[in-house]
C-alpha positions in Angstrom: 94.8 101.7 96.3 96.1 104.9 97.8 97.8 108.0 96.3 100.2 110.3 97.9 100.1 113.6 96.0 102.6 116.4 96.7 102.6 119.9 95.2 106.0 121.6 95.1 107.7 124.7 93.8 111.4 124.7 92.8 113.6 127.8 92.9 114.1 129.4 89.5 116.8 127.8 87.4 117.1 124.6 89.4 114.8 122.2 87.5 117.6 120.5 85.4 119.7 119.9 88.5 116.8 118.5 90.4 115.9 116.1 87.6 119.5 114.8 87.7 119.1 114.1 91.4 115.7 112.5 90.8 117.1 110.2 88.2 119.7 109.0 90.7 117.0 108.2 93.2 114.8 106.1 90.9 115.5 102.7 92.4 115.1 104.1 95.9 111.8 105.6 95.1 110.4 102.6 93.3 111.8 100.3 96.0 109.5 101.8 98.7 107.3 99.0 99.9 103.9 99.0 98.2 104.8 101.5 95.5 103.1 100.7 92.3 103.6 103.9 90.2 105.5 107.2 90.5 104.8 110.3 88.4 106.6 113.6 88.7 105.2 116.4 86.5 106.6 119.9 86.5 106.3 123.1 84.4 109.3 125.2 83.3 108.5 127.7 86.1 109.3 124.9 88.7 105.7 124.3 89.8 105.1 120.5 90.0 103.3 117.6 91.5 104.4 114.1 92.5 101.9 111.3 92.4 102.8 108.1 94.1 100.4 105.2 93.7 100.6 102.7 96.5 98.9 99.4 97.3 97.4 100.8 100.6 97.2 103.8 102.9 99.0 101.7 105.5 102.0 101.1 103.3 102.1 104.7 102.3 102.1 105.8 105.9 104.8 103.3 106.8 107.0 104.9 104.1 106.5 108.5 105.5 110.0 108.7 107.1 111.8 107.3 104.0 109.8 109.7 101.8 110.9 112.7 104.0 114.5 111.6 103.6 114.1 111.4 99.8 112.6 114.9 99.7 115.6 116.1 101.8 117.8 115.5 98.7 115.9 118.4 97.0 116.2 120.9 99.8 118.5 123.2 97.8 116.1 123.2 94.9 112.8 123.9 96.7 111.3 127.2 97.7 109.9 125.4 100.7 109.8 121.7 101.6 106.5 120.3 100.3 103.9 118.5 102.4 102.4 115.3 100.9 98.7 114.6 101.1 97.1 111.2 100.8 93.9 110.1 99.0 92.0 106.9 98.4 92.0 106.2 94.7 88.5 106.1 93.3 89.5 105.6 89.7 92.7 104.6 88.0 92.1 104.4 84.2 94.7 103.7 81.6 94.6 103.2 77.8 
């Protein structure tokens, strides 16, 4: 498995509007080939992380253009467009 992890920072006061846009993109995000799990965590100050768990590095890389287009929906909310990073998953524990 492979994780794409993206740190981002929203402009002040834009979180609620960004969450509304995010909710409208759920099926598009989860429909990316190889996507197993999607987590978006953010503080009230707009600092957040997206963790996308994918079946493989190759599938994640093949989704790069589509992911960039999805992030474009948030351009008005972001202090700067984030740059995703990829990592091999070495543990994925759940209760």
